[in-house]
Each structure stands twice: as C-alpha cells, then as structure tokens.
N, C-alpha and C positions, 0 to 999 in steps of 0.2 A: 134595298131587297137583295135578296144572292139571284146573283149571274144563273140563267139557266144553260142548261148543255145544249149546244149545237149541232143536234142532229140532220143536220140540211144534208141533201146527196151528194153535195160536192165534199162533204167532211166523212162520207162513206165509200171508199173507194178500196181495193187492193194494193193501191199504193198512194200515197198521200206526204205532200212536201211539209218536213218538219222546219228545216234550217234550209237556207240557201245550200243548191247542189244534194242535198240528203232526203231521200224520202223512205219514210218507213213502208214496211212489207205487211201485208196479212200473217206471214209466217213468223213474224218476229224478227224480220230480215232487217238491215239497213242498205238501202242502195244506194251505190256512187252513180248514175248516169253516165259521167264524163266520161267516168275510166273502167264504168260496166265493172263495177266491183262489188261484192255481196259480201257483207260483215253478218257474222252470225255468232252468237254466243251461247256458253252451256248446251252444246249438243247432247253430251253424258252417250256417247255410241257403248253399248254392250250392257247398257244400264239394267236390262231384266237378268241377264246371264251372272252379272257380280251381284245384284240382290239374292240368286240362289245359292250360290257359295256363301254367302254370310247367313243360310238359315231360312228366307224369305221363300217360301215355293209358291210366288205367284207366276203366272203363263208368262211364257215369254214372245210378248209384243214389240220386240224394238221395229219389227218392220214396220212401224206407226213411223218411224224417225226417219226412215230411209226412205218411205215414199214421201214424205214431208221436204224432205231435202231433194229430193228428183224434181220435184212440183216447181222449186224454187229455180230448179236448173231449168228445167222445160218452159219455165213462165219468162225469165228472166235473161238466160243465154247468159251467164256473167264471162267473163275472160278471166276473173280470179275469185275466189273464194279465201274470207280472210275470218278464219276461227279464231272467236276473241276468249280462249279459252277453254279449258274442258271439252277436249274434241272426246273423249272418252271418260267413260264412268269411273274406273279404276284399272292400276295395273295388274300384270301377270295374268292376261285373257286366258280363261280355257279354250279349247280348240274351236268349237262352232262360232264361238264369240269373236277371236281372233279372227276367223274365215270371214265372217260379216262385217267385221269391221274393214278389213283388207278388201272385199269386195265393194264396199260403200264408197270409201276413199278411191279406189281404182276407176270406179266409174264415173265420180265426179272428177278426179284428174285427166280422164280422156280429154277433155276440150276446154279445160282452165287450169290457170295454175291454181296451189293449194298454198294457204300460209297459214300456220299455226302458233298462234300466241299463247305463251305457256301460262296455264291455269294451276291451280292448286291440286286437280286432280291427274294431270297431266306429269306426275314427276316421274315416271318411265319412258313417256310416250316416245320421245325423240328417240328412244334406245331400240323399244322393243318392234318399232314401225319404221325404221332407218333405212327399208328397203326400200319403201314406196318413195313416190315422188312428191315431196313437200317440203317447204322451209318452215323451220323450229324459231322463233325470235323470241326476246322478252317483251318488244313491243313493237309496234306497227305504227308507221308514219306515211302518210300523203298529202300533199297540201300543205292544209292547215289542219290537219286531223292528226291525233295520237290515238292508238289505242294499245290498253291494256286489259288485264282480266277485273283488276277491280281487288283481288285477294289480297292485296299487301300497299300501302301507301306511302313506301319509302322510296318516291321518285319524286320528279320534277317535271312539266311540261312549259312547251313555251305559253308567256302568256297570251299571245296569240291565238293561239291552239283549242281547239274544241277537243275535250277529250272524252275517248268515248270505250266503256267499259259496259263488262258482265257481271257475273258472280253475285250480285244481288236475287236476282229473278224476281224484279218487280212485280206486282198484282195487285188487283183490288178485289174485296169478296162482297158479294149478295148473298143473302140467305132466304129465302120462302117461306110460307106460311107453314109449311111442313119440317122446315128447320133444315132442309137439303141445301147444302151449300155449292158455291162453284165461284173459281178464283180467274179473273179476267186480267192474262198478263200485258203488261202494259212498258210503252216507251216512256220513259223521264227526260225532258228535252228542256234545256238554257241555252242559252249562246256559246256560253262556254263548257258545258257540260250534258253528256245524252249516256244513259243507262238504258242499256238493252233488255227486253224480256228475255227469258231461258226459251231458245228452241226447243230444248226438250219436251213432249208433252208429258213425260215422267215427273218432273220438274217440278217438286212442291215451289207456288208462288211467295213471296216476303209479302205482305200485307202491308202497301205503304200508309195503310191509313191510320197505323199506328206511329206514322213517324220512323225517319230515316235516321239510319245509324250516323254517327256524328262524323265519322271521317269520310261516309259517301254524302253528307247533307255538307260537308266543308269545300268538297270540289264543286258544287254549283258556286260559292261564292258570293251567297245569299241574293244571288238573280232567284226570279222568279221562275219557278217550275212548271211547266205543260204537260200532260199527260195524254197518250195516242193509244188506245186499246185494240191490241192486236186479236182479234177472233179469229182467225184463220180462214173466214172467208174476205173480212173487211177490214181495214182501218179506221177506226172512228177517235174523231179528233173530241177530247172532254173537256178540254180548258184547264185553266190553271190547277194546279194539285189539289189545293186546300176547297175549290170548288167542288172538283170529282169526288173528294173523300165526303163531302156534305150532300151531294145529290145521292149517291153510293148508299150510305146510311139513311138516308131518309128511302131508298127503296127497300131495304131490309125491312120484310114483313114477320118477318119470325117475333115469335110470342118475346123471348127477351129484349128483343130490339124495340118491341112497342109498349115494353114497360118501361124502359130509357125514355122514351119519349114521353112518356105519359106523365112519368117524376119530373120530365123536365120543364113541361107545361103548366105540371098543376102548380097553382096559386100559393105562395106562403099563406098559411094561418095567422087571423090578424089575433090579436086579442082583445078581449072583452075588457071594456071597462065601464062599470055601471054607469048611468046617468045621475046628476044630481039632482 
C-alpha cells in the first residue's frame, strides 16, 4: 500500500527541520540557527523591469519579492544572508530597477552580512553593484555545508559535505477540475544534497514529477530524496519524492488526469474463445 502523506500539525510549521541543524522556512529559505544564517536561492530582483525591457508589458510587481525578503529578515533576524545565485534577474538595470535593487540590498545589509554566490543571471552583478556592501563568491562553505548555484557541475565538494544549490526551481504541480494549475515550490533533501525552491514569486517552477535532470539527480548519489513544500505560510513535509509525486498525481482532478487514471485502471480486453 502506498504510504500516505503526513499532514500532522508538527509537520506544518513556518520552520521545519530537514537535516540536523538545518530548517526549511515557509518562504523557501534555508535557516541555519547555529550561525543565524539564511540561505536563499533565485531571488531574481528586478524581474518585472527586465521583462518589460524584453517587450513583456506586465505590471511592476517586484514589491512582492522585497516584502517577502523583509518578512524573512523580521521573523528570523539573520546575522547573514547567503544568496545562492541569481540575486538579480538581468544585467544593465534601468534607473528605477537599479534603485529598487540597491534599496532592497541596503535595507537587508543594515543588520546582516550579505554574501552572493554567483549564478548564471549574475554575470555583471558584482561589477554593477560593487559599491554595495556584499561579498561575491563562486561557492560558500560553513561547517559541513557547501553552497553553489547549480547551473554548472564542473566542481567537486568534500564527500562529507551536504551540497546546497538552487537554479532548478523545484516544484510539484496540481490541477483542479476546471483545469487551473498551481505549482507548489518544494525543497528536495537528502543527507548529501539539498535543492532550494526559487525564492522569487515569479519564477516558474520545474515540475519534479517528470523526473530530475541527470546532473542534479547525480548529486543525490542514489540516496532517497525527501520533499518539503514551502507554501509561504507553512512548511509541509510531503515524504519521499516518489510518494509525493504519486499523491499529487492522484490529487489532480482535471479531465486529462482522470482520463489517464481511467486508462490505467481499465482491465485488459480478454479474447473470446468459443467453447467446444
């Protein structure tokens, strides 16, 4: 019998232990209480302005990302923020975009050290914002943790370390009867690897129900992967990945999903053999 998801009250909190000394936060941040450090991946500051420069005339809604960052700051009071890649969305920021990025990072840096692990969207970040008080690094380590962005895999980390990365934007998708869909950001966790969900509310999630890219899967070294959903208000323990995918699939009540399940459950046709 397939294992049921555990939605007990203790598995639904704004902070939930995922590994010894590591707690998942409802925002998608990873909290290290011993050093009072918040690790956050894929913030993509300036997303709306960058999309406008590319011809997508959507609303300027980046205040949502800033409010989310400030909520983490006010709730956890970290001594340092470690951005695990993609602090900004695009280089060559326009004037209001640049002001927004600078104001956000200055406010966060008033009471905390800022460390930026380079991501594929950060190719000019260190130069364009060098006047701000932050440290730019290719990788960050503390204790038995090593954090990289995850867009490249030409690196090695100590066998005893847990690798933390972003870039993938892991999520699980579910649809309702009307066909409306929602992607739920998730942490992917094993003893030796942890993939953070995208912190940006605008980052489309990579639906892990379809499997993981080979490079990412290899980082887990064949260990069982556990999932924790970050809803914004709560962290929910979903259990092992294969179980969570199965349950999310069963929760999808859209017509295509019902048809697929019907096909799966339909008995095979039996050939008619006349009786002698």
